[in-house]
BAFINU-885738 format. One record per atom (N, C-alpha, C): x, y, z. Coordinates in steps of 0.001 Angstrom, whole numbers, padded with zeros to 6 digits, always signed. Layout:
<recs>
XYZ
...
</recs>
This chain:
<recs>
+003180+006730-005531
+001905+007396-005799
+000834+006904-004834
-000102+007769-004562
-001213+007401-003686
-002229+006639-004524
-002476+005387-004189
-003338+004523-004988
-004777+004697-004581
-005646+004972-005548
-007059+005099-005234
-007883+004954-006499
-009172+004600-006311
-010073+004434-007434
-010532+005800-007902
-010606+006002-009220
-011149+007254-009747
-012617+007360-009376
-013034+008529-008868
-014431+008689-008471
-015071+009896-009138
-014433+010408-010209
-015090+011443-010996
-014669+012842-010592
-014517+013711-011609
-014038+015061-011342
-015002+015881-010512
-016308+015707-010744
-017283+016501-010002
-017207+016182-008519
-017125+014886-008169
-017056+014488-006766
-015772+014995-006122
-014655+014883-006852
-013381+015357-006327
-013437+016853-006076
-014026+017611-007014
-014117+019052-006821
-014919+019376-005573
-015991+018599-005340
-016807+018819-004144
-016021+018571-002879
-015215+017538-002882
-014385+017223-001720
-013382+018341-001459
-012712+018795-002517
-011706+019834-002345
-012336+021128-001865
-013516+021455-002394
-014188+022678-001967
-014555+022596-000499
-015067+021440-000074
-015446+021273+001329
-014221+021385+002224
-013145+020706+001800
-011921+020726+002614
-011333+022124+002702
-011495+022919+001628
-010860+024227+001602
-011595+025240+002455
-012931+025129+002562
-013703+026192+003173
-014343+025826+004505
-014439+024566+004827
-015047+024186+006100
-014042+024385+007226
-014552+024598+008450
-013668+024663+009610
-013103+023271+009854
-011793+023095+009799
-011224+021747+009940
-011570+021124+011294
-011942+019875+011252
-012196+019086+012448
-012007+017626+012078
-011890+016790+013078
-011860+015352+012846
-012879+014703+013765
-013584+013702+013241
-014560+012971+014025
-013918+011664+014483
-013886+011454+015781
-013378+010199+016333
-014593+009361+016701
-014726+008208+016047
-015870+007330+016277
-015407+006165+017128
-015995+006034+018285
-015625+004971+019204
-016889+004233+019616
-016762+003292+020535
-017923+002502+020931
-017832+002193+022415
-018999+002101+023040
-019065+001665+024434
-020303+000781+024577
-020757+000566+025783
-021911-000302+025992
-023188+000195+025354
-023223+001493+024995
-024411+002065+024373
-024314+002163+022861
-023222+001653+022299
-023069+001714+020859
-022126+002817+020425
-022096+003131+019107
-021145+004113+018567
-021339+005508+019153
-020223+006184+019386
-020218+007563+019860
-019308+008376+018949
-019690+009620+018657
-018886+010494+017816
-018398+011684+018641
-017085+011892+018642
-016500+013056+019306
-015844+013907+018226
-016272+015159+018119
-015694+016075+017135
-014603+016918+017806
-013431+016891+017218
-012311+017659+017758
-011901+018707+016726
-012010+019965+017101
-011706+021077+016205
-010199+021302+016104
-009803+021917+015000
-008381+022181+014776
-007788+023023+015900
-008518+024013+016382
-007980+024860+017453
-007649+024051+018703
-008431+023015+018971
-008141+022151+020121
-006902+021313+019860
-006762+020799+018633
-005584+020007+018286
-004309+020836+018391
-004412+022112+018034
-003230+022973+018021
-002635+023200+019411
-003380+022854+020446
-002863+022984+021804
-001867+021877+022146
-001781+020851+021294
-000895+019712+021563
-000064+019401+020313
+000754+020366+019860
+001464+020179+018593
+002690+019285+018709
+002920+018529+017654
+004171+017784+017481
+004740+018166+016123
+006057+018101+016000
+006721+018453+014747
+007432+017236+014169
+007473+017186+012854
+008106+016057+012169
+008695+016549+010854
+009955+016257+010639
+010583+016548+009351
+010652+015251+008566
+009992+015245+007416
+009882+013999+006657
+009657+014320+005189
+009837+013300+004357
+009551+013399+002926
+008180+012787+002676
+007286+013567+002125
+005967+013051+001748
+006147+012235+000473
+005865+010924+000495
+006116+010091-000682
+005278+010478-001896
+004220+011255-001673
+003411+011721-002799
+003996+012977-003449
+004968+013602-002759
+005612+014808-003277
+007116+014733-003005
+007738+013684-003495
+009152+013448-003205
+010050+014584-003696
+009654+015246-004774
+010482+016314-005330
+010638+017485-004367
+009705+017593-003410
+009787+018681-002432
+010877+018446-001391
+011345+017183-001302
+012374+016865-000330
+011853+016920+001099
+012746+016929+002100
+012324+016978+003512
+011484+018230+003795
+010373+018024+004455
+009432+019100+004752
+009127+019101+006238
+008987+020278+006811
+008655+020404+008232
+007131+020388+008384
+006606+019376+009092
+005168+019257+009322
+004849+019535+010787
+003672+020083+011027
+003190+020264+012395
+001810+019642+012497
+001609+018849+013557
+000330+018168+013729
+000203+017599+015125
-000677+016613+015259
-000927+015971+016543
-000797+014468+016365
-000238+013786+017353
-000128+012329+017248
-001512+011704+017370
-001681+010573+016731
-002962+009861+016822
-003206+009409+018258
-002144+009051+018964
-002295+008654+020373
-002900+009790+021189
-002412+011016+020985
-002947+012158+021726
-004370+012468+021287
-004654+012326+020005
-005999+012583+019495
-007009+011625+020132
-006635+010362+020261
-007521+009382+020904
-007733+009742+022371
-006684+010243+023010
-006799+010651+024408
-007786+011805+024553
-007731+012783+023640
-008654+013917+023687
-010101+013472+023530
-010290+012412+022752
-011643+011902+022515
-012062+010869+023551
-011192+010602+024543
-011453+009567+025552
-011751+008232+024886
-011021+007953+023817
-011202+006708+023066
-010114+005728+023455
-010428+004454+023550
-009416+003454+023913
-008400+003294+022796
-007137+003008+023161
-006110+002761+022150
-005654+001302+022185
-006618+000433+022486
-006305-000995+022587
-006412-001697+021240
-006872-000978+020215
-006950-001527+018859
-006229-000566+017918
-006000-001016+016700
-005576-000081+015684
-006754+000807+015299
-006486+001826+014490
-007552+002728+014073
-007652+002741+012550
-008868+003017+012075
-009103+003193+010647
-009268+004682+010387
-008389+005242+009589
-008399+006672+009293
-009061+006874+007939
-010056+007767+007890
-010883+007906+006686
-010821+009327+006149
-010619+009447+004843
-010681+010727+004184
-012110+011069+003787
-012329+012337+003445
-013659+012771+003012
-014104+012057+001737
-013145+011495+000991
-013459+010727-000217
-013676+009246+000087
-013753+008884+001366
-013948+007514+001850
-012764+006602+001516
-011614+007180+001277
-010371+006432+001148
-009846+006172+002559
-009329+004973+002837
-008973+004627+004212
-007513+004194+004356
-007050+004299+005587
-005760+003730+005962
-005871+003156+007364
-005387+001950+007550
-005404+001339+008885
-004060+001589+009554
-004104+002121+010776
-002888+002358+011545
-002852+001377+012711
-001820+000600+012789
-001722-000448+013800
-001525+000139+015191
-001824-000677+016199
-001614-000273+017589
-000142+000034+017846
+000745-000723+017226
+002181-000504+017403
+002582+000900+016956
+002095+001337+015793
+002427+002671+015297
+001828+003764+016182
+000610+003506+016691
-000027+004484+017576
+000793+004673+018843
+001195+003565+019455
+001931+003637+020707
+003322+004252+020523
+003913+004067+019349
+005210+004676+019055
+005068+006152+018699
+003812+006617+018607
+003520+007997+018185
+004181+008280+016838
+004095+007280+015954
+004764+007379+014659
+003942+008143+013624
+002626+008128+013756
+001782+008778+012764
+001240+010101+013273
+001322+011139+012457
+000808+012454+012825
-000339+012855+011905
-001365+013455+012502
-002400+014132+011733
-001938+015581+011627
-001562+016010+010434
-000900+017310+010290
-001799+018333+009606
-001590+019602+009970
-002353+020716+009388
-001442+021802+008816
-000138+021615+008950
+000796+022658+008522
+002038+022028+007914
+002531+022605+006830
+003782+022166+006229
+004624+023393+005901
+005856+023375+006362
+006768+024505+006201
+006113+025819+006618
+005395+025780+007745
+004816+026980+008327
+003545+027476+007668
+003000+026737+006699
+001791+027161+006008
+000716+026072+006103
-000556+026490+006021
-001632+025518+006028
-001522+024639+004794
-002070+023445+004870
-001970+022477+003777
-003158+022656+002837
-002874+022990+001599
-003928+023216+000614
-004536+021877+000171
-005785+021903-000311
-006418+020664-000786
-005607+019941-001858
-004916+020695-002715
-004115+020054-003764
-002957+019242-003195
-002631+019483-001911
-001582+018731-001228
-002167+017749-000207
-003503+017607-000198
-004143+016647+000706
-004739+017253+001943
-004712+018583+002070
-005221+019248+003267
-006714+019458+003263
-007245+020015+004342
-006495+020700+005411
-005865+019773+006447
-006295+018501+006520
-005730+017560+007482
-005319+016294+006744
-004104+015838+006986
-003686+014585+006363
-002696+013865+007272
-002412+012616+006938
-001532+011766+007746
-000117+011764+007160
+000872+011919+008056
+002285+011848+007681
+003001+010905+008658
+003949+010120+008125
+004739+009200+008949
+006225+009572+008890
+006999+009206+009921
+008460+009398+009855
+009059+008555+008736
+010076+009067+008082
+010718+008337+006987
+011200+006956+007426
+011690+006853+008674
+012280+005594+009143
+011275+004449+009216
+009978+004771+009275
+008967+003710+009351
+008736+003026+008008
+009168+003684+006906
+009056+003106+005559
+007615+002671+005243
+006674+003547+005535
+005257+003280+005275
+004947+003561+003805
+004186+002677+003185
+003832+002827+001773
+003040+004118+001560
+003269+004772+000425
+002596+006031+000127
+001083+005943+000116
+000523+004749-000124
-000933+004585-000134
-001544+004782+001247
-000710+004749+002285
-001205+004869+003667
-001198+006310+004174
-000762+007242+003347
-000732+008655+003721
-002083+009274+003349
-003030+009221+004271
-004417+009571+003955
-004594+011085+003843
-005305+011509+002795
-005607+012912+002565
-007014+013257+003054
-007286+014543+003186
-008623+015062+003527
-009209+014352+004750
-008389+014073+005765
-008846+013252+006890
-010075+013898+007545
-011109+013091+007691
-012368+013563+008258
-012798+012734+009462
-012450+011448+009477
-012887+010588+010569
-011855+009550+010947
-011894+009139+012215
-011020+008082+012711
-011864+007119+013533
-011926+005868+013094
-012639+004834+013845
-011664+004186+014816
-011961+004295+016110
-011098+003725+017142
-011445+002251+017322
-010857+001414+016468
-011133-000013+016539
-012425-000381+015842
-012899-001616+016004
-014179-002033+015418
-015349-001382+016151
-016497-001318+015500
-017694-000745+016112
-018554-001883+016646
-018544-002041+017952
-019336-003095+018588
-020730-002568+018905
-021672-003497+019086
-023065-003144+019383
-023607-002141+018360
-023260-002369+017082
-023679-001428+016051
-025183-001524+015805
-025774-000396+015491
-027174-000351+015110
-027322+000670+014000
-028320+000472+013156
-028566+001349+012024
-029818+002159+012303
-029687+003489+012288
-030843+004355+012515
-031555+004599+011190
-032863+004364+011175
-033672+004601+009980
-034824+005516+010366
-034924+006664+009695
-035915+007685+010047
-036915+007839+008912
-038183+007638+009207
-039254+007844+008232
-040285+008767+008850
-040279+010023+008386
-041147+011051+008955
-040853+011181+010456
-041831+010963+011311
-041589+011103+012754
-041247+009773+013413
-041121+008731+012625
-040853+007388+013152
-039360+007090+013026
-038724+006824+014157
-037284+006536+014172
-037071+005109+014670
-036366+004324+013877
-036038+002955+014252
-034528+002835+014426
-034104+002316+015563
-032709+001943+015773
-032641+000426+015697
-032183-000067+014573
-032205-001507+014334
-030865-002102+014749
-030828-002870+015852
-029560-003450+016316
-029017-004481+015334
-027713-004638+015396
-027014-005585+014526
-027664-006963+014522
-027964-007502+015712
-028461-008873+015801
-029851-009042+015216
-030634-007973+015124
-031981-008102+014561
-031958-008398+013069
-030822-008162+012428
-030728-008436+011002
-030541-009931+010706
-030102-010696+011694
-029672-012077+011458
-030714-012916+010711
-031998-012979+011133
-032932-013845+010438
-033274-013394+009030
-032919-012153+008666
-033296-011620+007354
-032123-011632+006371
-031005-012251+006754
-029770-012113+005994
-029729-013001+004759
-029023-012511+003741
-028674-013268+002549
-027164-013197+002408
-026550-014316+002051
-025098-014336+001886
-024727-014055+000434
-023577-013398+000252
-023055-013169-001093
-021618-013646-001158
-021137-013819-002378
-019750-014203-002602
-018857-013039-002159
-017941-013264-001213
-017080-012161-000744
-016323-011450-001855
-016050-012161-002958
-015290-011540-004050
-016080-010425-004730
-017410-010403-004548
-018234-009366-005160
-018535-008225-004196
-017965-008286-002993
-018209-007276-001970
-017291-006080-002171
-017865-004886-002248
-017070-003667-002423
-016480-003226-001088
-015221-002821-001112
-014570-002287+000083
-013896-000965-000281
-013646-000104+000703
-013010+001175+000379
-011611+000980-000184
-011222+001858-001091
-009834+001879-001541
-008963+002365-000394
-007723+001885-000357
-006836+002363+000686
-005820+001338+001127
-005312+001541+002328
-004211+000764+002888
-004700+000000+004116
-004556-001319+004090
-004999-002153+005213
-003836-002929+005837
-002650-002390+005756
-001486-003038+006356
-001681-003167+007866
-001502-004401+008385
-001605-004604+009824
-002949-005121+010299
-003870-005419+009369
-005163-005958+009763
-005478-007179+008906
-006136-008153+009501
-006515-009368+008778
-007462-009010+007634
-007131-009450+006416
-007936-009092+005247
-008722-010261+004661
-008674-011412+005314
-009407-012566+004801
-010897-012441+005112
-011739-012451+004084
-013185-012359+004245
-013804-013685+003815
-014435-014374+004746
-015030-015676+004451
-016487-015575+004020
-017221-014637+004613
-018628-014493+004223
-019097-013067+004472
-020079-012663+003666
-020698-011344+003774
-022208-011530+003750
-022896-010841+004653
-024353-010904+004689
-024943-009559+004272
-026011-009619+003482
-026645-008410+002972
-028155-008489+003142
-028812-007327+003026
-030272-007221+003039
-030683-006311+001899
-031809-006622+001256
-032366-005715+000259
-033004-004545+001002
-032611-003321+000684
-033095-002156+001428
-034609-001998+001329
-035190-002291+000165
-036647-002156+000014
-037372-003119+000938
-036858-004352+001059
-037480-005328+001973
-037373-004861+003415
-036215-004296+003770
-036020-003818+005138
-036999-002692+005458
-037157-001739+004554
-038068-000623+004800
-039506-001099+004950
-039905-002043+004104
-041295-002524+004168
-041547-003294+005456
-040538-004032+005941
-040700-004761+007203
-040809-003808+008387
-040092-002697+008317
-040095-001756+009434
-041309-000835+009431
-041710-000378+008240
-042734+000662+008167
-043952+000296+007325
-043955-000878+006686
-044996-001139+005703
-044639-000385+004425
-045609-000022+003624
-045356+000685+002373
-044936+002123+002667
-043750+002509+002204
-043287+003877+002429
-043709+004763+001264
-044023+006008+001566
-044475+006933+000533
-043626+008203+000524
-042372+008041+000832
-041463+009175+000718
-041068+009361-000737
-040388+010450-001015
-039941+010715-002379
-038455+010459-002544
-037711+010567-001431
-036273+010402-001515
-035766+009538-000367
-034690+008817-000654
-034006+008015+000358
-032589+008576+000469
-032207+008975+001687
-030884+009572+001886
-030039+008665+002769
-028916+008200+002226
-027978+007347+002944
-026874+008237+003513
-026743+008255+004851
-025828+009170+005527
-024693+008377+006182
-023447+008615+005785
-022316+007901+006394
-021717+008657+007578
-020923+007960+008380
-020156+008617+009437
-019127+009575+008836
-018552+009165+007705
-017500+009935+007048
-017785+009947+005551
-017687+011121+004944
-017921+011241+003516
-019273+011872+003211
-019584+011958+001923
-020800+012619+001477
-021988+011667+001474
-023157+012195+001797
-024392+011421+001723
-024764+011196+000255
-025567+010165+000029
-026119+009905-001299
-027631+009869-001176
-028317+010646-002027
-029778+010691-002022
-030300+010121-003333
-031283+009225-003252
-031883+008634-004446
-033394+008830-004398
-034033+008748-005539
-035492+008793-005594
-036035+007419-005219
-037183+007406-004567
-037762+006141-004107
-037949+005142-005245
-038217+005626-006462
-038471+004715-007582
-037265+003824-007887
-036059+004266-007461
-034870+003464-007705
-034797+002234-006813
-035696+002154-005810
-035720+000960-004968
-036219-000265-005725
-036667-000063-006973
-037017-001229-007791
-035769-002036-008142
-034608-001365-008057
-033351-002077-008234
-032926-002684-006891
-032197-003778-006915
-031770-004418-005646
-030616-003665-004992
-030954-002634-004222
-029943-001868-003493
-029766-002513-002121
-028577-003013-001861
-028356-003843-000680
-027636-003085+000437
-027934-003501+001657
-027194-003034+002826
-026360-004210+003333
-025051-004041+003321
-024152-005068+003858
-023949-004790+005335
-024043-005846+006144
-024036-005612+007593
-023203-006601+008393
-022744-007686+007783
-021983-008670+008566
-020839-009250+007736
-019678-009331+008361
-018475-009872+007746
-017877-010893+008702
-017738-012136+008229
-017176-013197+009065
-017918-013312+010401
-019266-013229+010335
-020139-013405+011504
-019938-012340+012583
-019495-011167+012202
-019335-010037+013118
-019686-008768+012355
-019915-007657+013066
-020134-006393+012343
-018959-006096+011416
-019228-005497+010278
-018176-005185+009318
-017205-004174+009939
-015927-004494+009876
-014901-003613+010438
-014832-002334+009593
-014610-001168+010217
-014497+000073+009439
-013452+000022+008323
-012395-000762+008503
-011385-000876+007448
-011953-001493+006182
-013133-002101+006286
-013806-002688+005133
-015119-001954+004820
-015293-000770+005420
-016461+000048+005098
-017585-000022+006102
-017392-000718+007237
-018443-000886+008220
-018643+000310+009128
-019601+000205+010059
-020295-001027+010438
-021360-001485+009446
-021822-000596+008563
-022744-000959+007494
-022274-000255+006227
-022603-000833+005078
-022334-000154+003814
-023478-000446+002853
-023563+000359+001818
-024630+000224+000826
-024006-000213-000489
-024586-001238-001105
-024091-001745-002382
-025089-001377-003474
-024641-000580-004437
-025474-000187-005576
-025112-001065-006778
-026089-001609-007497
-025818-002619-008542
-025392-002016-009876
-024298-001250-009892
-023897-000576-011124
-023364-001549-012180
-022799-002667-011769
-022309-003633-012755
-023464-004409-013382
-024458-004736-012552
-025615-005483-013053
-026541-004595-013880
-026618-003312-013500
-027502-002361-014188
-026668-001140-014594
-026015-001186-015754
-025111-000100-016172
-025790+001263-016257
-027116+001285-016440
-027809+002567-016539
-027727+003371-015239
-027326+002707-014147
-027219+003394-012857
-025848+004032-012636
-024919+003779-013547
-023538+004221-013337
-023415+005737-013223
-024327+006495-013866
-024250+007943-013789
-024890+008491-012523
-025614+007647-011787
-026311+008082-010569
-025472+007784-009338
-024875+006605-009307
-024148+006153-008134
-022635+006245-008363
-021854+006171-007279
-020385+006215-007432
-019889+005086-008321
-018771+005335-008996
-018223+004337-009908
-017924+003018-009211
-017511+003091-007932
-017168+001864-007234
-018414+001154-006702
-019613+001744-006895
-020858+001045-006591
-021150+000851-005129
-020653+001729-004253
-020913+001543-002829
-020795+002864-002080
-021483+002921-000950
-021286+003974+000042
-020895+003273+001328
-019798+003722+001928
-019258+003037+003095
-019571+003794+004390
-019331+003118+005514
-019473+003701+006861
-020889+004215+007113
-021896+003473+006650
-023282+003933+006773
-023676+004097+008232
-024250+005270+008554
-024663+005594+009912
-026178+005597+010062
-026882+006185+009098
-028347+006278+009186
-028956+006471+007811
-030261+006207+007738
-031007+006363+006491
-032229+007220+006762
-032432+008237+005921
-033603+009105+006022
-034525+008855+004827
-035781+008599+005121
-036801+008465+004076
-037615+009754+004094
-037485+010544+003045
-038038+011903+003063
-039212+012051+002101
</recs>
């Protein structure tokens, strides 16, 4: 079975609706000397470089061997001009992740597929885009990512967080957060559900910032009505400014480096649903938004 945290029927329905009706594409997020870059690759472009694989989907074993058509992750990285010197973090629209090692990429073992037995992949089967592996690799079913929306090509270096308040735009570099950091117990740090086989999972320290303190330092007193947290992959979360009275934290550093995408980086938002149960109906059950890209104060 595909292991994942329950995130509510309404959210799941939204994901399936988006996957069913949007034009399929995948976002490849890479980094260079100027920071993160996003390359969007449409399905029609992927279809120019098809690979075929007959395999058993471990989430649907009763279907037996199935013919899949897709593109190798190695070729996808090439189309995005992204380096393949690291493993990649593959993210679904539900922010569920799977880490694919460099070894699997180079063997062209993992396919991003859009077709099974000659038909498009329905959302109920994990489509329109999902990851499939050859049977011989014996990959755990939790690593077969559904609703694939983004692929992080390695860690995100030189990360910065964009914060927009009216006409004022701040790009806050990773290192500028250092003097304002607070450490938390790594055991209380939320990470995306998923498969992290092939990557170091030991977390020694996590640094966080209170979002209200960060906004006041950047802009003084803000008078917006809503705060919108926008991720690289997945749905945005919008809250009313009055909720900033709760300690809503931005996590930004893991083991003295930017948070790896396999753990929800380069930034993530921690909502205090365990400390304040009244917030459980407002925020996701797992109490976090991962892969934070920018914040809009509206």
